[in-house]
Each structure stands twice: as structure tokens, then as C-alpha cells.
N, C-alpha and C positions, 0 to 999 in steps of 0.2 A: 507576523505571520510570514512563513517562507513557504514558496511553491517550487516544485521541481517536476518536469515531466518525464515520462518514461514510455517505452514501447515493450509491451508483454511478448516475450519470444518463445515462451513454451508451447508445445503443440497442445497439451492439455491443463486443465485447472480442476482440482478435486480438493476433498476435504482435507487431505494431509498437506496440500500446498498452503490453504487457508490457516491450518494450524502452525505451520512454520513462520507464517507472517505475523501472526499473532505473539508468538514468542519472541520474534525479533523486535516488534514493535513495543513489547512491554519493558523492553531495556531502557527505553527513553522516558522522560517526565512529560513530555509535550503531548498535546492531544494531536493524533494523526488520522487524516481522513484520505481516502482514495477518491477521486471523482473521475467521471468519464464523459460528462457534459449532461447525461440524463440521470445518472444515479450516483449517490455518495455511499461509501462504506466506511465504518470506524475500524481502523487497522487493528484496535485491541479488542474486536469484537468477532468471535468466531463466526456467528450467524450473519453479522454484517458483512463480512468478507465473502462467506458463500454466495450472498444475494449479488455480489458485484459480477460474477461470471465472467472473469478475464478471458479475453479471446487473443489468440496469437495474432500479432501485427497491429493490434490496436492501441492507440496512445492514450495514457491516462496521466492525471496530476496528483501528485502528493501534496497535501497541505498540512502543515504543521503549525502549531501554536502553542508557545510555551518557553520555559526558560532555555532548553536545548533545540530549538526549532529548527535552526539552519542545519545543525548536525543530523537531526532526526530525519529531515526531509530528504537530504541527500544520501544517507545511509540507507533508507527504506527504498528509495528509487534504485539504488544500486543492487540491493538485495533482491528485489522482486525482478529486476531485469535479468539476473543471472540465476533465478531459481530453477 
């Protein structure tokens, strides 16, 4: 299992952003979860990501587990940080 923290920098978060995250997460074999301390959302689940409600300036953790977990955690943190 690999974990990487990131800060969400975008002013808004909407369905299009969630869709882009799902598309990116599906490139990896690993299970990928976003966590903010209170909630967890599956990065490959559109509904799970919509429930996360990412807020600008808040810190989140990417948790990846699987064959490519190190690469997946780092790539997803970078992707969403620059969304």
C-alpha cells in the first residue's frame, strides 16, 4: 500500500472533474482511494468521487494498493493537484 498527500488547488469541483479523475484512475491496475480524514472515495467510481466534494486548500490522501500502487498514488496526486 502506498500513500501520497496532496492539496486540492482548483476553485471549483464538479461532475466533469470527477469524470476526468475516473478516466485517469482507470489507467492503473491498483485500487485507488481518496481520503480526507472523514470520507473515503473510490477513484474509479464516479459516484464515489462526487461524494468527496473536494474543496480548494484542503489536504487529501491518495491510497493505492496493487501491482502499480507506487506509480498510481504519485500520478493521481499530481493529476488532481493540477486539475
